[in-house]
N, C-alpha and C positions, 0 to 999 in steps of 0.2 A: 503494499499500497505507501502509495507516494506522502510523503508528510507536507503540512504545506506551510511555504516558507513564512518565516516573523516579518515582523513590519518593520521597515527599513525605520534604524536611531536617527535620528535629526545631529546626533551631536559627537556620535559616536562610527567611525568606520569597522570593516570587516567583521561586525557582528552575521554578517550573512554570507559572507565571501567563502565555497567553497565548504561547507556547513559539516560534512561530510568525510572532511578529510582533516579535520579538525579535532583533537582531540578535547574536549571541554569539560571544566572541574566536575560540573555536573548532571554531565550526559547531553547538555543542549545547549544553546548559546543563552545568555541571560535577560530579561527583562530591564530596562531603566525606565519603566513607564512612572513608576512613583518617586524617584530621586529627579528625572525630567521635572516634572511637575512642580515639585520642591523649588528645583532650579530658578525654575521659571516664574515661578512666584515671589521667591527671595531676592533674585540676582539686584545687583548697583549699576549692574549696566548691562546695554543691550545692543550689543555689536555688530554695524552694517554685514550684512554676506557678504562674504569673499574678500572682507577687512585682516590685516597681518595681523588685528586681536582675535578675531572667531578664530581664524586658522589654526593659530597657536592654542586656545581655549581646547576648541577642538581635538587637535593633535596631541595634547596632555589626556584628556579625557581615555581616548580611544586608547594609550598606551598605560592607564589605569588599570582601563577594560580588562588589556589583555594579561597582565601583570594578575590580575585577581581571579580568571577565569578561564584561563586557559593553562592546560598543564602542562604542555612542551613547549622549551622555548624556541625550536624548528618552527613552531607554527605562528610566533610571533614575529609581521610585516610593519610594525612601527620601530623598531629598532636597527642598529647596524649590531649581530648577533656576537661579533671578534670584537669588537670596540667597546662595547657598553659599559658604563661605569656607573653608578649611582651614589653621591656623596652629599652627606645629611648633616647639619651642621659641623663640617669641616673633621669629622669621623674620617676613619678608612673607609675608600672605595666597596663596593658591591658590583660583581662580576654580575651578567645576566644569570648566572643559575642560580647561585648565591641570593639575588633577591627574590628568583621566582622559587626557592625554599623555602624562605624568610616570611613569605606574602609581604603586601604593601606594608599595612599596619606597623608590623617589626621592623621593618626595614627603616621606616618612617620614623619610631619612636624607640628605637633604640638608642642608648645613652652610657655614660661610661660611671656614671655617677656612683657614689656607696650605696648598695641597697637600700639601707635605711633610709634614704632620700628618693629615689624614683618612684616616683608616681606610678608607674607601671614597667613590670619587670619582663621587657622581649624576652631576655632570654629563657622563663620559663613558659611564653606561650608556646602554642603551636600555629600556623597557619591559622588551621582551624578554629582554633580557640579565639584567635586577636579577632578574625573575623567575627566570629558570633558575639563576642564582645559587645562589637561596636553596632550589629544589628541590632542588641537589644537594645541598647542604649538610645539609636535612631534607625527607630520602626519605617520611618519614610526615606531611610536613605542620608546619604553625607556627599550633599552640593557642595561646587566648584566654579570657581567664574577665575577671569582674570578682572584685573583690576588695570591695571597697564600695561604695554609693551615699549620697554625703553630701546629695545633693536631687533634690526630683523636676522635673518640667518646670514652666516652659517654659526654665528653664536647669538642665539636669543634670550634675553635679559627679559624679566616679567614681575609683577607682583603680583597675588594671589590672593583671595579668600576662599574659606574652607565652614562651611556650618553645618547644623541640622538641628533638627528639634530635639530637645532631651525627653522625650516619653516613654523611655523605657529604665529598667533598672540597670547601671553598669557598675559589677565588679563588687553589688552587696551593697551602693549608695543607690536613694532614691531619685525616681526624676522630678524635675522641678517645672517642665512643661516648659521651660523656657528656650530662645536662640544659644546653642553654644557654637563659636565661632573661634578664629584666630585667620593673621594674615600673614605671611611671607613674602620671601624672595628668590627668582629660582631663575639660575643661566639652564638652556640646554646648549650644547650643541651638536648641529646635526649634516651628516655628511651631504655628497654632491645629490644623492638622493631624496634628502630630507628626510634620513631614515637615523635615529636619535644614535649618538656615540656617546655623550656624558650630561647626565643631569645632577646640577646642585642646589640643592636647597636649604635656605638659612631661615629658620623661623622660632619663636617662643615656647615650646612645650607645655608652659603654664597657664597660657591662653586658652588651651583646650580643656587640663585639669582642673585650671579653676572653675569653669563651669561643668565639669563630671563629678567632681567632688566636693561641689559646694552643701551638699544635702549631708546631714549625718548616715552613719550605715542605717539601713533598714530593718535592721531588729533593736536598735538605738530608737531610731523616728518612730518605731510603734510603744515604744513604753514611753506616759507621761512623764514619768520624772527626769529624764533626759531631754536635751533642746540640741538647737541647732550648733550652737556654739561649741558641744564636744568632739563634732569633727579635727582632727588634729590636721587635716590636710587643706582646712580653706583657707583659697588664696583671696587675696584681696585684688591683684594685677587683673 
């Protein structure tokens, strides 16, 4: 029986290309309907079709989709497989296979702080557990937009915003129903075919976790003898 092709995504390439030859993490191409709706409702910029800003924004969404949903690096069409390198906040770079094994959340949230000061312990998370934690916190998805592009290819520099509505628990912390967001700066080096060779990202994780750890642990918040100030991770930033 022939399968019905998925509707084309407005913001991501390669979701419906050669689907039978791609190994998808969950057996089929993902649907981004919910997060696309969140993106359209909450974005602060609406770029003209075909503009450099729109091209960069969609290219990064495509790369993130492949990193999160494709099992084999050979199926990635957005990157230069041999040269790809991901650098976050000045840490040692991750090659394609390393980033694929860790997953996007662990790759972006890994840090070298002592364990007692880490908001999120990427070394203790698997690909699956990291994605489940953020799916739980942001049931409608974790939207992403380009705020400004400073330079075009081959070395693209831009500012971005990442946000979601905190409507589900995160690591035992109660949801607040508020928008949780953070901003960052990134550069992307591309080859002559516009495939990504290197991504370098800088951002402050405290912007993200200040919102996610704002409420006390659920077990504490349910007790009338405890208050929000009991949360040791509360951030005012």
